[in-house]
C-alpha positions as CSV (number, residue, x, y, z in Angstrom):
1,M,12.6,-124.2,-150.0
2,S,9.9,-125.3,-151.8
3,T,7.3,-127.5,-150.4
4,I,5.5,-130.0,-152.2
5,V,2.6,-128.4,-152.5
6,D,4.3,-125.1,-153.9
7,R,6.5,-127.8,-156.5
8,I,3.1,-129.5,-157.5
9,K,1.9,-125.8,-158.1
10,E,5.0,-125.1,-159.9
11,I,4.3,-128.2,-162.6
12,E,0.4,-127.3,-163.0
13,S,1.3,-124.2,-164.0
14,E,3.3,-125.0,-166.8
15,M,1.5,-127.7,-167.6
16,S,-1.5,-125.0,-167.9
17,K,1.0,-122.7,-170.2
18,T,2.4,-125.2,-172.9
19,Q,0.2,-126.0,-175.8
20,K,0.2,-129.8,-176.8
21,N,1.3,-130.7,-180.3
22,K,3.7,-133.5,-181.1
23,A,6.4,-131.4,-180.2
24,T,5.5,-130.8,-176.6
25,S,4.2,-134.4,-175.9
26,F,6.8,-135.7,-174.6
27,H,7.3,-133.0,-171.7
28,L,3.8,-133.0,-171.5
29,G,4.0,-136.4,-170.3
30,Q,7.4,-135.9,-168.1
31,L,5.7,-133.3,-166.5
32,K,2.3,-135.4,-165.9
33,A,4.7,-137.9,-164.5
34,K,6.6,-135.6,-162.2
35,L,3.1,-134.6,-160.8
36,A,2.0,-138.3,-159.9
37,K,4.8,-138.7,-157.7
38,L,4.6,-135.4,-155.9
39,K,1.1,-136.3,-155.2
40,R,2.4,-139.6,-153.9
41,E,5.1,-138.0,-151.8
42,L,2.5,-136.0,-150.3
43,L,0.5,-138.5,-149.3
44,T,2.6,-140.8,-148.1
45,P,3.0,-140.0,-144.1
46,T,6.6,-139.1,-143.1
47,S,8.2,-140.8,-140.4
48,G,9.6,-139.7,-137.0
49,G,8.1,-137.3,-134.9
50,G,4.0,-136.8,-134.7
51,G,0.8,-137.4,-134.0
52,G,0.1,-140.6,-135.7
53,G,-2.8,-141.5,-137.6
54,G,-5.7,-139.9,-135.2
55,V,-8.1,-142.1,-132.8
56,G,-10.2,-143.5,-134.2
57,F,-9.8,-144.4,-137.7
58,D,-8.8,-148.0,-137.3
59,V,-11.8,-149.7,-137.7
60,A,-12.4,-153.6,-137.1
61,R,-13.6,-155.5,-140.0
62,T,-17.4,-156.9,-139.3
63,G,-19.6,-158.4,-142.2
64,I,-18.9,-160.0,-145.9
65,A,-18.3,-156.6,-147.4
66,S,-18.2,-152.6,-146.0
67,V,-19.9,-149.8,-146.8
68,G,-18.2,-146.2,-146.8
69,F,-20.2,-143.1,-146.1
70,I,-18.6,-139.7,-147.0
71,G,-19.6,-136.4,-147.0
72,F,-19.2,-133.0,-146.5
73,P,-20.0,-132.3,-142.7
74,S,-24.1,-132.0,-142.0
75,V,-24.9,-133.8,-145.0
76,G,-27.2,-136.0,-143.4
77,K,-24.3,-139.3,-143.2
78,S,-25.1,-139.4,-139.5
79,S,-28.9,-139.7,-139.3
80,L,-29.2,-141.7,-142.6
81,M,-26.7,-144.6,-141.1
82,S,-28.3,-144.2,-137.4
83,G,-31.4,-145.4,-139.5
84,L,-30.6,-148.3,-141.2
85,T,-27.7,-149.7,-138.5
86,G,-29.4,-148.5,-135.4
87,T,-25.9,-147.6,-134.7
88,E,-25.7,-143.7,-132.4
89,S,-23.7,-141.9,-134.6
90,V,-24.2,-138.3,-132.9
91,A,-26.3,-136.1,-135.2
92,A,-26.9,-132.6,-135.1
93,A,-27.8,-129.4,-137.1
94,Y,-24.4,-128.3,-137.2
95,E,-20.8,-128.9,-138.9
96,F,-18.6,-131.5,-137.8
97,T,-20.5,-134.0,-135.4
98,T,-18.8,-136.5,-136.2
99,L,-14.8,-137.0,-135.5
100,T,-14.1,-141.0,-135.6
101,T,-15.2,-143.3,-137.7
102,V,-18.1,-144.9,-136.7
103,P,-18.8,-148.3,-137.5
104,G,-21.9,-150.3,-137.4
105,T,-23.9,-153.5,-139.5
106,M,-27.0,-153.6,-141.5
107,A,-28.5,-157.1,-143.0
108,V,-29.5,-156.8,-146.5
109,H,-31.0,-159.5,-148.0
110,G,-29.5,-162.0,-145.1
111,A,-25.8,-160.8,-145.6
112,P,-24.3,-158.9,-142.3
113,I,-22.8,-155.6,-144.4
114,Q,-20.5,-153.5,-142.2
115,V,-21.2,-149.5,-142.8
116,L,-19.1,-146.9,-141.9
117,D,-20.0,-143.3,-140.8
118,L,-16.7,-141.5,-141.8
119,P,-16.1,-137.7,-140.1
120,G,-17.1,-135.1,-142.8
121,I,-14.4,-134.5,-145.0
122,I,-13.1,-130.9,-146.1
123,E,-12.0,-129.4,-149.2
124,G,-8.1,-129.8,-149.4
125,A,-8.3,-133.2,-147.4
126,K,-5.8,-134.5,-150.4
127,D,-3.4,-131.4,-149.6
128,G,-3.1,-132.6,-146.2
129,K,-5.9,-130.3,-144.4
130,G,-8.2,-131.6,-141.7
131,R,-8.5,-135.2,-140.6
132,G,-8.9,-136.1,-144.1
133,R,-6.0,-137.8,-144.9
134,Q,-7.3,-140.7,-142.3
135,V,-10.4,-140.6,-143.5
136,I,-9.8,-141.5,-146.9
137,A,-7.2,-144.1,-146.1
138,V,-10.4,-145.6,-144.3
139,A,-12.2,-145.1,-147.5
140,R,-9.6,-147.1,-149.5
141,T,-10.6,-150.4,-147.8
142,C,-14.4,-150.0,-148.5
143,N,-16.3,-152.0,-151.2
144,L,-18.5,-149.2,-151.7
145,I,-18.8,-145.7,-151.4
146,F,-21.2,-143.5,-150.8
147,I,-21.0,-139.9,-151.2
148,V,-23.9,-138.1,-149.4
149,L,-24.8,-134.6,-150.7
150,D,-27.0,-132.2,-149.9
151,V,-29.5,-131.8,-152.7
152,L,-29.3,-128.2,-152.8
153,K,-25.8,-128.0,-153.9
154,P,-24.7,-131.1,-155.2
155,L,-23.1,-130.6,-158.5
156,G,-20.6,-128.7,-157.0
157,D,-20.0,-130.2,-153.8
158,K,-19.7,-133.9,-156.3
159,A,-16.7,-132.5,-158.1
160,I,-15.1,-131.3,-155.2
161,M,-15.7,-134.9,-153.3
162,E,-14.8,-136.9,-156.8
163,N,-10.9,-134.6,-156.9
164,E,-10.3,-135.2,-153.2
165,L,-10.7,-138.6,-153.3
166,E,-9.0,-138.8,-157.2
167,G,-5.8,-137.5,-155.5
168,F,-5.7,-140.3,-152.8
169,G,-5.5,-142.9,-156.1
170,I,-9.8,-144.0,-155.0
171,R,-11.0,-144.2,-158.7
172,L,-14.6,-144.7,-159.1
173,N,-17.0,-146.6,-160.9
174,K,-13.9,-147.2,-163.3
175,K,-12.5,-150.2,-164.0
176,P,-8.6,-150.6,-164.0
177,P,-6.8,-150.0,-167.8
178,N,-6.0,-153.6,-169.4
179,I,-2.2,-152.5,-169.8
180,T,0.7,-155.0,-168.7
181,I,4.1,-153.7,-168.6
182,K,6.8,-156.2,-168.0
183,K,9.9,-155.3,-167.2
184,K,13.4,-157.0,-168.8
185,D,17.2,-156.8,-168.4
186,R,18.0,-155.7,-172.0
187,G,16.4,-154.4,-175.2
188,G,15.0,-150.9,-174.9
189,L,11.4,-150.7,-174.6
190,A,8.6,-152.6,-176.9
191,I,5.4,-151.2,-177.2
192,S,2.5,-152.7,-178.4
193,N,-1.2,-152.1,-178.9
194,T,-4.5,-154.2,-179.8
195,V,-6.9,-151.5,-179.8
196,P,-6.1,-148.0,-181.8
197,L,-4.6,-145.5,-179.5
198,T,-6.5,-142.4,-179.3
199,H,-5.5,-140.3,-176.2
200,I,-2.2,-140.8,-175.9
201,E,0.8,-140.0,-177.9
202,S,4.2,-142.7,-178.5
203,E,6.4,-139.9,-177.0
204,E,4.1,-139.5,-173.8
205,I,4.5,-143.2,-173.0
206,R,8.4,-143.4,-173.4
207,A,8.2,-139.8,-171.1
208,V,6.5,-141.4,-168.7
209,L,8.3,-144.6,-168.5
210,A,11.8,-142.4,-168.6
211,E,10.3,-140.4,-165.4
212,Y,10.1,-143.8,-163.5
213,K,13.2,-144.6,-164.8
214,I,11.6,-147.8,-167.1
215,S,14.1,-148.1,-170.2
216,N,13.7,-151.9,-170.9
217,A,10.1,-153.3,-170.8
218,D,7.2,-155.0,-173.0
219,V,4.5,-152.4,-172.2
220,S,1.0,-154.0,-173.9
221,F,-2.4,-152.0,-174.6
222,R,-5.6,-153.8,-174.6
223,C,-7.3,-150.4,-174.3
224,D,-7.7,-146.8,-174.8
225,P,-6.4,-144.8,-171.8
226,T,-5.9,-141.9,-171.1
227,L,-2.2,-141.0,-170.1
228,D,-3.7,-140.3,-166.6
229,E,-5.4,-144.1,-166.9
230,F,-1.8,-144.9,-168.3
231,I,0.3,-142.7,-165.2
232,D,-2.2,-144.7,-162.9
233,V,-0.9,-148.3,-163.7
234,V,2.7,-147.6,-164.1
235,E,2.5,-145.9,-160.4
236,G,0.5,-148.5,-159.1
237,G,-1.5,-148.5,-155.6
238,R,-4.8,-147.2,-157.4
239,V,-7.9,-148.8,-156.0
240,Y,-10.9,-149.3,-158.3
241,I,-14.0,-148.6,-156.1
242,P,-17.9,-148.3,-157.2
243,C,-20.0,-145.3,-156.2
244,V,-23.5,-144.2,-155.4
245,Y,-24.0,-140.7,-154.9
246,V,-26.6,-140.4,-152.1
247,L,-28.5,-136.9,-152.9
248,N,-30.4,-136.1,-149.5
249,K,-32.9,-134.2,-148.2
250,I,-35.3,-134.5,-151.0
251,D,-38.1,-133.0,-148.7
252,A,-37.0,-129.8,-149.6
253,I,-37.0,-129.4,-153.0
254,S,-39.7,-129.7,-155.9
255,I,-40.8,-132.9,-157.7
256,E,-39.7,-130.9,-160.8
257,E,-36.1,-130.5,-159.1
258,L,-36.3,-134.4,-158.0
259,D,-36.7,-135.1,-162.1
260,L,-34.0,-133.4,-162.4
261,L,-31.7,-134.9,-159.8
262,Y,-32.6,-138.6,-161.4
263,R,-30.5,-137.4,-164.3
264,I,-27.3,-137.5,-162.6
265,P,-25.5,-141.1,-163.2
266,N,-25.1,-143.4,-160.5
267,S,-27.3,-141.5,-157.4
268,V,-30.6,-142.4,-155.3
269,P,-32.4,-139.3,-154.2
270,I,-33.3,-139.3,-150.8
271,S,-34.6,-138.0,-147.8
272,A,-32.8,-139.1,-144.4
273,R,-35.1,-137.0,-142.1
274,E,-38.5,-138.3,-143.8
275,W,-37.1,-141.5,-145.0
276,M,-38.1,-141.7,-148.1
277,N,-36.7,-143.7,-151.3
278,I,-34.8,-145.6,-148.8
279,D,-35.8,-149.0,-150.3
280,E,-33.9,-147.9,-153.8
281,L,-30.5,-147.3,-151.7
282,I,-30.6,-150.7,-150.2
283,D,-31.6,-152.0,-153.7
284,V,-28.2,-150.0,-155.3
285,M,-26.5,-150.8,-152.5
286,W,-27.4,-154.9,-153.1
287,E,-26.7,-154.4,-156.6
288,K,-23.6,-152.5,-156.5
289,L,-21.5,-154.7,-153.9
290,D,-22.2,-157.9,-156.4
291,L,-23.0,-160.6,-153.5
292,V,-23.9,-164.3,-153.8
293,R,-26.2,-165.9,-151.8
294,V,-25.5,-169.7,-151.4
295,Y,-28.5,-171.7,-149.4
296,T,-27.4,-175.0,-147.9
297,K,-29.6,-178.2,-148.0
298,P,-28.4,-181.2,-146.0
299,K,-28.9,-184.6,-147.5
300,G,-32.3,-185.7,-146.9
301,K,-33.4,-182.4,-145.7
302,Q,-35.3,-179.2,-147.5
303,P,-32.9,-176.7,-147.9
304,D,-32.4,-173.8,-145.2
305,Y,-33.4,-170.7,-146.7
306,T,-33.3,-168.5,-143.1
307,A,-29.3,-168.2,-143.1
308,P,-27.4,-167.7,-146.5
309,V,-23.5,-168.4,-147.1
310,V,-22.7,-165.0,-148.5
311,L,-19.7,-165.1,-150.9
312,R,-18.4,-162.3,-153.4
313,R,-19.2,-163.0,-156.8
314,S,-15.0,-163.0,-158.0
315,K,-14.8,-165.6,-155.4
316,S,-18.0,-167.7,-155.5
317,S,-16.8,-171.3,-156.4
318,V,-17.8,-174.6,-154.3
319,E,-14.2,-174.2,-152.9
320,D,-15.0,-170.5,-151.8
321,F,-18.1,-171.5,-150.2
322,C,-16.2,-174.5,-148.6
323,N,-13.7,-172.0,-146.9
324,A,-16.1,-169.8,-145.8
325,I,-17.9,-172.1,-143.6
326,H,-14.2,-174.6,-142.7
327,K,-11.4,-174.7,-143.9
328,E,-11.8,-178.4,-143.7
329,I,-14.7,-179.3,-145.7
330,A,-13.1,-178.6,-149.3
331,K,-10.1,-181.1,-148.1
332,H,-12.6,-184.1,-147.6
333,L,-15.5,-183.2,-150.5
334,K,-16.6,-186.0,-152.7
335,Y,-18.4,-183.8,-154.6
336,A,-21.7,-181.1,-154.3
337,V,-24.7,-181.2,-155.7
338,V,-26.3,-177.8,-156.8
339,Y,-29.7,-176.4,-157.8
340,G,-30.5,-172.8,-159.2
341,T,-29.4,-171.1,-162.1
342,S,-25.6,-172.0,-162.5
343,V,-26.0,-175.9,-163.5
344,K,-28.2,-176.7,-166.3
345,H,-30.6,-179.8,-164.6
346,T,-33.8,-178.6,-162.2
347,R,-33.5,-181.6,-160.6
348,G,-29.3,-180.9,-159.4
349,Q,-26.2,-181.7,-160.3
350,K,-23.2,-182.8,-159.7
351,V,-20.1,-180.5,-159.4
352,G,-16.4,-180.2,-158.4
353,L,-14.6,-177.5,-156.5
354,D,-14.2,-175.3,-159.2
355,H,-18.0,-174.9,-160.1
356,V,-18.9,-171.4,-159.9
357,L,-21.8,-170.6,-158.0
358,A,-24.9,-168.1,-158.6
359,D,-27.2,-165.9,-156.5
360,E,-29.7,-167.7,-154.7
361,D,-27.9,-171.7,-155.3
362,V,-29.4,-174.4,-153.0
363,I,-26.0,-176.8,-152.4
364,T,-25.7,-180.1,-150.4
365,I,-22.0,-181.2,-149.7
366,V,-21.5,-184.6,-150.0
367,K,-17.9,-185.8,-148.0
368,K,-15.8,-188.9,-148.8
């Protein structure tokens, strides 16, 4: 009896032998959908006997956001995290020093950020090798991923790491495709698009939906996706996470080589050992996390700039601010006075619960 991995290899082999044209587009669409389903089966833990999820992978959440450090063994993750947070994650010059998730907290512009040092990933983690499955399961819950790479071999390792994370449904530095699928009781498939579809054929769309037993639905495309991106929407369970490539050990290379590294998109070259370029790394972390600091100003007093209330930009209304302090405040709010870039008047402006705050706004809450 063939295993799931064998069946995946068979389908990949068949796809590589099949030429893409109008006659084969339906068949290729079906194969890609089958492949996505098999990969999901591979990642879904089976019930029954076994050792469970592994010790040390369930981490209690602290701080407003979390950053996961991922990389192959001995690329300098633990040294970097120890320097940033003061948390001791055992560091040594040999592979597989970190065996469990080590959490720490650092303050960035007044915001508490949780930093997770995840055990070193080995190639083939998405196929169940090593403890990669548990490591990447924690990574899926992070707000930002730092892929730590050795500068002496960054591009080869970068491709392997991206492939492992893609296999677990993590999409790095991508936005969710703007596609809606509304199932209905009858009427067949109605496919509409507001932009020209240049990467995907109508037959491929029908093949994928047939594989997932969707025969009656309204499918609306407001973007130009690839077949894989369309399958992501049908399959579901994908997470879209910003990612920074941390290129460690720049103290071992020349200035000319460093100039080349800066051409890699979303990357920050550093040296954890010599503590070089860490300021730029922290600035990029803040920018990618996209957080909003709001300072409080009690009525008739000066603003308190020492302890900001930190919100996610996607949830930064006055109501979200109130809820971050106490759930009851929003119920008793008469209005709020806001000073800053989110309002027109420099002397402050009265706003309601639905007003969206900007970074470094100052707010006064007036109760009923």
